[in-house]
N, C-alpha and C positions, 0 to 999 in steps of 0.2 A: 382553189373548183379544176378539175384536171376537164381537159380538153370531152375524154371520152363522157368525163360526171354529165360535162353540160350537155355535150348531146340529149340525155338518154333526158334528161331533166327539158331540153325542150319538144322533144317527141311526149317526153308524159304532160306534158300542158295546150300541146294541138291534141292528143286523144283524150283530154277530159274537156276541150272545149268542143269536140265533136259531141262528145256523150252528152254532153250536154244540149245539143243544140238538136239532135237529136230527140232526147226526152223534153226538153219542150215542145214542140215539130209535133210528138205520137200525143202530148197532153191537151193540144191542142183538139184533137181530130175525137177523142175520147166525148161520148158519152157519158156515160157510168164514170159519178163523180166520186163512190168510193176510190176509184180504180186514178179514176186522173190527179185526183190526190195525191196519189198513193204516185207514179210517175213525176208530179213538181217534184215531189216529195229531194227524187233524185234526182233532178234537176241539177238540185239546190246542195244536190251531197256533192255533183261532181265541180258545182260554181266552187265551192271552200276546199274540194281540193284544189283543186287552179291557184285555186289566192295562196292554198300553202306554199304552192308551189313554186309560183311569182314572187312570192315569198325569201325564198332560199338565193335569187339570184340578188335581191340588196342585199 
């Protein structure tokens, strides 16, 4: 992996971590259960993407 590709993956990891955190924060504040569930699913998707990207580094 080139240094430029590594920087891209590192940047993408940071974004996915940020999205996951924001989704979880938002879900904890929602009252509507359906919307809360939807946002929690989004957080899980970002967690899975993070894991996939992180796996590229191993």
